[in-house]
N, C-alpha and C positions, 0 to 999 in steps of 0.2 A: 408450137405452144401446146401444152397438154391441158385438156379441159377437165377441171376438177369440180365435182359436184359436192356441195356441202349439205349434209343431211342433218346437221345439228341445229338448224334454225327452228324457230317456233313462229306460228302465225302472228301477225301484227296485233290481232285482237286479244292475244293472251297478255300483251304488255300494256293494256289500258290502265291508266291510273286508278287507284282504289276509290277515290272520291267520285270519279266518273261512273265506275261500275255501280257504286251504291246509289247514285242518283237515278240510274236506269232501273235498278232493282226495286227501289221504293215505289216506282210507278207501275209495277207489274202485279197481277194477282198472285196469291200465295203460291199456288202450284208452279206458276211460271218462275217465281223466284227460286224455288227448289231446283227446277231444271237448270236455271242459269248458274247456280252454284256448282253444278256437276259437269259443266262444260270442260273444265280443265283444273289442274291442281292450283294454278295461280288464282283463278276466280274463286275457287272454294275457300282459299285462305284469306282472300281480300274482301269478299262480299260478306257483310254483317248478317247474322241470323235475323229472321223476321222477329220484330218486337211485339209485345203486348198480345201474344197469342192467347194467354189465359183469359183475356177479356173478350175474346171473340165468341160469337155464337157457334155452337157445334155444327159440323157438317153432317150430311147424310151419306152413308155408304149403302148402295143397293146392289143386290146380287141378281144375276141372270139365272133363274132356276130352270132346270131341265126336268122332264119327266123321268122318274127312276123306277126300276123294277123292284126296288126294295123299299120297305116302309121304315123311314128313319124317324127317330125321336129327337128333333132339334133341327138346326140349320145345316143341312148337308147339301153339297152340290152333287151333280150326277157323277158317280164313280167311274163311268166309262167314257166320260166326255174328255177329249184331249186338250181342250182349252178352257180357261176360266176367265170369263169376261165379267167385270163388275164396274160400278160407276161411283164417282164421287161428285157430290153437289155442294158447291160453294154458295151459301146463302147471301153473302155480301155482294157477290158479283152476279148471282143467278146464272152460274156457269156449270156445265156438266162435263166431267172428265171421264173418258173411257180408259180402263186399265186392264191388264192381262197378266196373270201369273199362274202357271200350271201347278205350283206347289200347293195351293189351297184347294185344288180339285179333290172332292170327296172329304173335305175337312169340316169339322163342326166348330163354330165360334162359341167361346165360353164367356169371355170378358173383354172389355175395352177400357183402357186408361192411358192417359198421357200420349194419345195418338197411336198406341200399340194395341193390336188384337192378339188374343191368346186363342190358338186353334188346337184341336186334337184330331189325329188321324190314326185309328187303330191304337197302338200302344205308344204313339209318338206325339209329344206336344211341342209346339213351336210358336214363337212370336213373329208377327208380321206387321209392318207399317206401310200403308200404301203411299204415304207422302214421300218416302225416300226409297220405296221398293226394297226394303231390307228385311232379312229373315234372321232370326236368332233361334237356333235349335236347342232343345233340351234333350238330355239322354233318355233313351227309351225306358219305360217302366214295365217290365214283363210280369211283375207280380200282381199288382193291384189295380191297374188301369183297365177298366172294362167299359162296355157300351153305356151302362147306366151310371153316369158320373156327372159331376159338376166341378168346375175349376175356376180359380181366380188368382190374382197376384197382388202383391203389396205395393210395388213401386215400378218405375220404368225399368225394363230389362237391362238397360245400360247402367243402372245404378247398383252399387254394392248392397243396397238395402232390399233388393228384389228377392222375394220368396214366392214360389209358386205352390199353391195349395190345391189338392185334389181330394174330393170325397167320392167314394165308389160304393155301390151296393150290388151284390150278386143275387139275382132272383132265386137261385137255387138254395141260398142260405140267407133267409130273411132276418136272422138273429145276429148278423155280423155287419159291422160298419168298418170300412177300410179308409184310412187317411194316408196321404202321401205328400211329402214336401221336398222341394229341391230348389236350387238356385242356378241361374245360367252359368255355364262353365263347370258345374259339378259333374262328376262321372257316375254318380249313383243317386238313387232316391232314398229318403228316409221313410220307411213304411211302418204303419201301425195298424192294429186291428183291435176293435172294441166290441163287446157284447151289447146288443140292443136292437130293437126294431121300432123305428119312429115314423114310419111312413115314407112317402116319396120326398126326395130332395127338392125344395122349392127355390132356394136362393142362397147365395154366398156373399159375404162382405168382409173387408178387412179394416179394422179401426183400432188405433192405439195399441198396436202390437199383437192384436188378437184377431184370429179368423173366426167368423160366426157363420153357422149353418142353420138355416130355417127349414124345418120339416113340415110335412102336410098336416100332421096332427097338432101343430102349434108348439111342439117342443123345439127348443133351440140348443145347439151345441156350441161350445166355445173352445178354441184350441190356442193356447199361448205358445208362440213360436219358440221363445228362448227356453222355457221350462219344459217344452214338449208335453204339455198338460192338457188333456181333454176332459171337459166337464159338460154334463147334460143339465140344462136349466129349464125351468118351467115358468116363464114370465107370465104375470097376470095382466089382463086388459082392464083399463079403467073405464071403458065404455063397451057397449055391446057391438059386435061385428058379425058379419055374415061369413062364416068359415068357407063358403063355397067360392068366394071371390079370390082371384089370384093375388098372392102376396109377394112383395119384392123388397129385399133389403137394399138400403141406399147408404152409401158412405158420405158422411158430411165431413170432409177432410179439413175444412177451415176451422171448425170448432170441436172436432174430435167426437162428434155424436154419431150414434147408430140410429138410422131412421128406417121405418117400414111403411110401405104404402099398401092399402087395400084398393085394388083397381076395379071399379065398376064405372057407371056413367060419370060419377064424380068421385075422384080419388080422395081417400082419407089418409092422412099422414100421421104417424105416431113416432115418438122418440123413446128410446129405451133408457130407463134409469137403472143403472147397475146396482146402486145402493139399496133401492127398494124392490128391485127385480120386477119392474112393471113397465108396460107400454102406456105412455101418456099421449093423448091426442093433442096435436099442435094446430093452432089456428092460422099461422103464417110461417113463411120461410125466411123471415128477416132479410127481405130485399134480395132473394135469390130465386133462380128459376130451376124448375124440375123438369127434366126431359125423360119421359118414360118409354120403355121399349125393351127389346132383347138386351140391349146395353143401356141401362139407365144412369143418369148422372145429375148431380146438383151443382149448378154453376152460378157465379155472380152474373148480374145483368150485363149486356154489352156496354162497352166503354161509352163515355159521353158523346164522342164524335160518331158513334155507330148507332144507327137506328135499329130498333127491335125488328126481327125478321119473321115473316110468315113463310111457310113451306108449301103453300097451295099450288105453286108453279111446278112442283115435281109431279109429273103426270103418270109415271110408269106404275105398273102393278106388281113390282118386284118386292122381295123381302128387304127390309131396311133396318139399319142400326145407326145409332148416334156415334160419332167419332170426333174428338176434339183435335184441331191442328196442333202439330208439335214441331220442334226443331229437328228431332230425330237424328 
């Protein structure tokens, strides 16, 4: 009798019923649910995505910084370091996850939305999400992407509405401002140059189809994506502020407002009124929570079943950013 080995079989655990898989997944922390869905194709198709992520408190992502021989302006990792170790902290479980990805070595983080980080490395920009360890590359921009730049994006890079916006300034030419836009999957950048010197780039935001750029002298620029129209505006302040404090633009996506914070010991918050071209100080955030940092975000409070979280249990001395969990 001939011994025939059948290699077409699949492990028994790949055939578990969907309801059993989902009962197991519901009892696991978020990152463990992500890992569970990537065990095999069957589990990925049968396990439901995690629900109510928009109501969860943001996580903290922290970098292991190494000493560098170069002086970087921003969040850079050691360019000669062969490994990139970083950490995710889940406030609901008070758990720390260690991750590694060599692609982000030597990269600068610009923005974080919908669980995705936007990085730049030389003339290359890319998206990365630590929750699924996915990378989405953008085509290189050889013309206008330089070291003195800021970047942000409009929507999740998996969405057709995603537009990446980059503002660059060349120190040798203080009277020129360079703008670039592109979408994931496009093979070229749309590059624009404008006359003007407005100081250093402080912050970027995207609200209502418009990218806003705040400069150190208080001037603000707006770029309408569809019309490819750049406009310099000089909004007035309704109250006195200290111009030496760091300013940050905040996207209020639920009501379509553009906010700005003046960060000192007590942050002051302003709302931009386009019709009057003024910043009005606001006294409350309408039951929302503001998380300030390299990546700032305005979020609703945790769901009723979730207690508000403190982050004092995170003891490392590393650089940190806020990141919101996503299905990715």
